[in-house]
N, C-alpha and C positions, 0 to 999 in steps of 0.2 A: 416040364421043369424048366426046360432051356426060353421055352416060352413064357413060360412064368416071369422068368428074371428079367427076360429083353421090355417085357412089359413095365415091371416096376422099373425098370430104369428109364422107359419114355415117359415114365408116370412122372416120377424125380424130377427129370429133366426140365418135363412142364410147367411141374410146380415150379420149381427156380426161375424157371422165364417169367411165370406169371409175378412171380413176387420182385421183380428186378423192373416190370413193366409197371408193375401196380401203383399210383398213385400214393406218396409216403403222406403222413400224419400231418399237417403244418406244424411248424414249430411255434415256440411261442417268444417273442423279439427279446434281448435281452437286456434288462433294465441297467442304466446307468446306475451305477451305485453312489451313493454320495460317501465322501470319505468320513470314515468313522469318528467318533469324538478322540481319540486319543490320536489320530491322524490330526485332524483337526488345533489340536492342542500345540503338537511336536512343530506343524508349522508358524503356528503363532507365536513359538518361543525360538522358532529360529531367527523368525523376524525381527521379535523385539529381542534379541543378542545382536542381529544384522545394525539395528538403529543405534544398540548401546555402544558398539564397537564404534559406527561410524560419530558417534557425539562424543565418545574418549579423544579419537583420531585428533579431531577439531581444536578439543581442547587440549591436547597437550602441543599442536601446535600454533598455539596463540602465547605471544610474547606474554612475560609474568609481568611486564609493566606498563601494560594494556590495560587502559581504565574502562571494563567493560560494562561503567555506568554508562557512559558515554554513548556506545552502541545501541545497548536495549532503550535508550531516550529517544534516538534517533527512529530505530524500530517502533517504537508505539507510538510515535508521532507520525510517520504514515501508516501505518495501520487503521489510526483513529479517524484519518482524513480519509480514507478508502471506505472504512463502516459510515462513515456519518454521512457521505455522499451515496452510498446505497443505502441508507435510511432515509434521506431526506429530498429525494430525487426521484421523482416518478416522470415518465412518459405517457400522456395520457392519451388513447388513441379515441379519434373522434370524427367522424365522417371519412374515412381514408387518410388523416393529417393526423400527425403528433404531435404536442406540444407539451412544454415544462408544467409539470405542479409540484406542489409540495405540502406533505401532510402538515406543516406548521402554520401554511395559508389556512386549514381547514380545521386544526386543532391547536390553537396557541399554547393552550396549556400543557405541550410536549415542548418547549421550548428549552427545559433542562437538557434536552439530548443534545442541544446543541453544545451545553456547557460540561458536555464527557468528550465529544468526538471532534471540536473542532482545536484540534492540537497543531497549527500553523506555529503558533508561539516558541513551541518546544523545539520544534523546527530549526528557525533562526538562531533560538538560542546554541544550540549544537552547532549549529553552521559556523556562527561566532566563532565559539571559541576552538572549533577544531581549524579554522581558518588561520585565526592568530596564532596558534599553535606552530600552525603547517608552516606560518608565513616567517616566523620566527628561525624556526629549524632550518627552514631554507636559507635565509639570510647568513646563518653558522655555518651552512655547507658552503655558502662563495653562489647560489643560484641566483639567478638575477631576477629581477620582478617579473619581466618578459617571460622569462623560461617557466615560472612559478604559476604563472596564472593561465598561462597558455597549457598546461598542464591540468590542472583543476579544471577549465572549459570544459578541456575536450571531453574531460571523463561526464560532465555534467549535460553535454551536450551532443553526443555522439547517438545515446538510444532515442534522440527525439528525431533522427532523421528518418526511420523508420515508420512512428505516428504519421508524420508529415505526408512520406510516401506513400504509404496504404490509405489515406483519409483524402487527399490527392484525386488516387483511383477511385476511391470509392465516389466521391462528389459529381466526380465525370458520370460516371453508370450509372449514379442513380438520378441525376437529372436529364441525361440520353432516355432512360426508361420511364419519363414522364412523372418523376414522384415532384410531388408540388414541394416550390421555391422553399416555403413557410417547413416544412420537414427538414428539409436538406440543413436548413441555418441551424433548427434547433439541433441536429442531432451532430453536426461539425461545432455548432459552438460549445455543446458539453463534453464533445471529444479534444477538444484543442483548448479547453479551458483550464487545466492542470498549467500551461505553458504560462500563464502570465508572471505564477508562481516562480517559475524558473529563469525569468527576464529580470525578475528585483532580484531572486538570491544573486545571481549573476552581478547584476550591479554592485550587490553590497560586497560582494567578494573582491571585485575589481578596485574598490574603495577599503579595500582592508588596512593596506597601510595609514588612510588618515584615520580610519576607525579605532586602530588597537589601543588609541589611548582615549578616545570622545568618551565624557561622561555622558549616562543613559537618558539624566535629565535634560538636555539639550534636544535631542530629536523630540524626547517625550514635550516641552514648552511648546515645540513646533505645532503637533499636534493640538494641543490645546488650544494655541491662539487661532489655527487654522477652524478649528470649531466653533470658535468662540466667534470669530466673522462669519462663518456662511449661518449659523443656527442664532445667534442673540442679534446679529447685528445686519442679519438678510445679506450677505455679501455673494459674489454669485457662487452657483452650484461647482464650478470647474475649480474651486479652492482646493476642495476634498480628495484631489490628486494626487495634491502635495503629499499629502497623508501616507500613498500610496509606500514611498521611500523611507518619509519619516517615519511610520508608525511602526513598520518592523525595521526600521534602525534599532529600536528600545531593545526588543531582545536579542538581538545581533551584538549589540555594544553590551548587553550585560553577559552577553557569551565571552566580549573579549576580555570584562573584567572577572569572570570566574578562570580566565588564563592569568591575568596577573594577579591570583588571588588573593582579591578581594570579596570572594563572597565563598568563601573555606569554610567559614562559621558559620552555625545554623542559625545563629540569631537574623545574618544576611535573607536566608530564605524566607525563614519566619517574619521580618520586615516586609518582604515583597510580597507575599500570600495575604497575610494581612491588611495592607494598605490598599492592595489590587482589589480585595476582595470588596473591602468597603469603598471604596471609587466605585468600583462597577456599580454595587449593589444601588449608593446615591446617584448616579445618573441617568438608570435605571427607572428607580420610583422618583425624583423629584423631577430629572432632566429632560424627559420626555423620549430618552432613546430607547431602541427597541430591547425585549427581552431574548429575543435570539441574536447567538452569537454567531447565522450565518445568515447572508440573503434570503427574502421569504418574497418571490411572487408576487408582484401588486403591492407591494409595502412601501410607503413614502419613503422611510430611510432605513438604508441597509447598514448594518455594524461592519460589514467586510467589504463592501463593492462601492466607494472605498473605504480602506479602514477606517472608524470614528475613535473617540477619546475614550468612548466605552469598551468598544474590541481592544485596545492597547491598554489599559488598568487591568482587563481580564486576561489580558496576556501575561503582564506582569506577576498575578497571580497565582497562574500557569508554570512560568518559570519559579517561583519561591518555591511550589510546591518539588517540580521538578527538581530544584537542589536539595530540599527536605528531604528527598526519596533516595538520594544518591547512595549514601552506606547500604542502606537495604538492599538495593538494585546488587552493589558491588557481589553483597554475601550470596541473593539469591544465584548472578551469574559465576558462581564457583559449583556450582551443579551441570555437570556435561551438558545433558540434556536441552536446560533451559537456554545454555549459552550457545547452541548447535541451533537452535531454532533464529536466535538474536542474530546470530552472525550470517543466517542463511537469508534471512530480509535483508540486511545491509548491504549484503554482496546482490542484492536485483531490489534494490530500495528506488532505483529510478524506475526502472521495471515497469514494477506494480504501481509505482504510482501514473504513471503516465499511461497505462493499459485500463486501469479499473473500471473508467465510464465507458471505454469501448468493449469492456465485459460484460456489462450490464445491459448495453443498446443491443448486442448481438445476442444475447437471453431476450431479450424485449421482443427485437426483428424475430428470431424464430418461434417465438410464442405466438406470434399473431396467426399464424398457421392453425391454430386450434381455437384461434378465436381470441375475444376478449379474456384474461385469464386475469381474477381477482389477485392484490399485490402487484401485478405488472402492466395492467394494461387500464386500469379503472380509476374511478378520481380516487384520493388518498383522504377521502371525508369520516373514517369513523375506525375505530378498533378495529374490526375484522379487516381492514387494509394493512392496518399493524401485524397484524398473527400474520397473512398470509404474504408481505414483505418478509418476514423475519421467516419463512418458510423458503422463500426463494435465493437467502443469500447462501447457503452452500453451491447453488447452483448456479449464483453466480463467481462467488470462491473458484469451482472448477472448469468454469470461461476463461476466468484469471492465471488458471492454470496451465490452459492450452496457450494462450498469448506469451504465457512466461516460456515455456518451451520453443514456439516458433522466434523469441524474438531476444532472449537474453543474451544472446551472442552479441548485440549491439553494444552492451554495459559489459561484459565480461569477459568478450574475447573467445575467440574458436576455442573449443574444447581439445584439451591435450590429448594426445595419445595415449592410450589406454595400459592403464601399469603403470604409468608413470607420475611419481608421485607429484602434490601443487608445490608450488614453488615457495611457500610456509612452510610445508611440512619440510622439503628438503634443506631450507634455511635454517630450520629451527633444530634439526639434529643435526647438524654441521656445528651450530653456533658459533659463538666468535661476536665479535663485533661488527663483521660484515652482516652475519647473518641475521643480528641486531636491527641493523638499518634499514634493511630489506622487508625483513618482517613488520618494522614500522610504517613502511610504504604503504604497503599489502592492508 
């Protein structure tokens, strides 16, 4: 009996040892479970509430007397220029080199696209209105012209330093790596093309005291006579560059007239819209001006470089439409989400404007590693290219967002410490006259 019990114990021990050393059956890997529908719904609802709360804070921090229609028009003008460039500018890869092309060159019937997205006149209208109003306010506070101009030009040109620095380094690196001079010239010209606008705008800003009371018909008359001499009397082509100042002075002085209250009635907007549109149509149909309101590679005449009479009359029509939309925009801007979006675009207006071409070229350069892609590197000669380019717009926007994250501090200044409310919010909460003055400056 004792021997049987000992044998049983030995058998049990051996069985346990065998069980410990025997290989275990492999267990199935755990699957990564996707969030359930209720979880995703809660996350989406939380994000929506956060966005709504942020929009309401921005709305509450905005002074009640601020004309939000002005900010809306500026935002639409900037975004119009950006989308216009992305839609009508193509970098075609040809034998290891890049050159610019335009769908308007191959499909001229797409010219109405330029009527929608060539919105520079609206930007100059808003710029003239804001500058003349700001200068009058500065004089009332006892601020000198030099101080006022220095402050405005600093805000205008501070973001330019980052663009110039990056493209100086990029140009040196591209040339050192053996990139063709033609390709480098194409890229640099596209990247720095927005700077001409800033130079003209800065010149008009500096001349604001002289333009405050100037009737827009005077610069319009200059443009008319310059074009008459260029195209009608065979004058030298360099005369057209006079229109760079005179042409954009027309919407700028319309902005000054807006400040004086001369364009408050809807009749003024209708006169500008109808007369400007009629004059533009007549110039295109009977005077030989191009239908496209942007430059087209290879075209004998460009409406934009330098501005022609047709571009100026078209800009007058745009300004009239902008004036007519003011009340609708003011009502729309009472919605916190709409106003928050417009406010954010205005805070980064120069960053968006200066970097939108660079973001498009960055996507184009990265895409070359995958070969010639439709809508990106191919000749824009058909509707297939247009459809492909529309599909690339979100990618351009993402690249622009990356540029915004990297370079917005040049325009907005360094970020505040976490948890510290913005200057506008703090002033708004305090209230009082000092708060109103600071909020207006913001």
